N, C-alpha and C positions, 0 to 999 in steps of 0.2 A: 073629480072622481074621488070618492072617499073609499079608503081601504079599511075594512073592519079588522080590528086587532082582537085576538082572543087571548085572554089572560088565564094562566093556569093558577088555580087557587090551591093552596095546600102545599105539601112537600114536593110532590111530583118525583120523577126520576130523571131530572135534568142532569146530564153528565155521567150517568151510570154506564152508558155505552163506552165512553172514553176510558173510564177506569177499567172496564172489562178488557178493552183492546190493549191497553198498556200492560195489564197483568198477563195477557196471553203472549204478547211479544217478549216480555221479561222471562216467562217460563220457557219459551222456545229458545231464546238466547242462552239461558242457563244450561239447558240440555245440550246445546251445541258446544258450549265451552267445556262441558264435562266429557263429551264424546271425542273432541279433537285429540287429546293425549292418547286415548285408547286406540283410535284409528291410526295414529302415528306409530304406536308400538306394533300394530299389526303389519303396517307397511315395512317397518324395520325388521320384523321377523321374516318377511319374504325376502328382503335384501340379504339378510344374514344367511338364510337358507341357500340362496343362490351363490353367495360367497363361499360357503362351506362346500357345496357341490363342485364349484370351479377349482377350489384349492385341492380337494381330494383328487379330482381328475388330473390336474397338472402334476401333483406329486406322484400319482400312479404312472403317468407317462415317463417320469424320470426313473421311477423304480423299475419299470419294464425295460428301459433303455432307449425309448423313442427320443427323449430329450436328454441332454447332458446336465449334470449337476447333482445336488443332494436333494432327495425328496422333500424333506421337511423345510428346507430353505426355500424351495420353489413354492411350497404350500403357503409359507409365511408371506412371500412376495405377492402371490395371487390374492390372498385374503386381504392384505393391505390395499391392493389396487382396487378391490371391490368394497372398500369402506369398513372392513372388519379387522379384528385382531386375532391372530392364531393363538389359542390357549393351550392346545394339546395336539401332538402329532405322533402317531404310532405307525411305523413302517414294519410290517410283518412280511418279509419277502417282497412280493410284488403287490400285496394288498396294503393300502394306506388308509388309515382312519384319522380324521382331523376333527377338532372342535374349535369353532371360531365364535367370537362374541363381539358385541358392541353395546353401548348404552344410549338410550334415548329418554330424555326427561328424567334421568336418574334411574330408569328401569333397565336392568341388565337383560339383554336379549342374546341367546346363544343357540347354536345349531351344530349338529354332528353329521358328518357324511363319511361314507366308506367307498373306495373305488379300487378297482383292479381288473385284470382280465376276467372275462366271463368263465373260462375254464378253471381258473385258480380258486374260485369260490365253491366249487362242487366237490 
């Protein structure tokens, strides 16, 4: 049985699909590598916001008298336990405002939270 072979004459576009596929994969990988740090900063922002909220609530518990201790020391301890560093703490009676931060890929990420009894803020 003879198999007929067909020859392409001229330049043709042999291999053009491979080049296109490689270029497409390279573009997708480049985009992903650029998005990973951005997404990591967004995740760190959520973590720092949670740390600030927890630190402010813990410090407010101390300021109110629910827990023993010093409000800003408690805020520092809770912030560090949540992977952040306490940058500022202001205890105004039973209302406590904290600012915590961390760094991810060299980008500083910070958040501020205030806590106290509901009646104290009115």
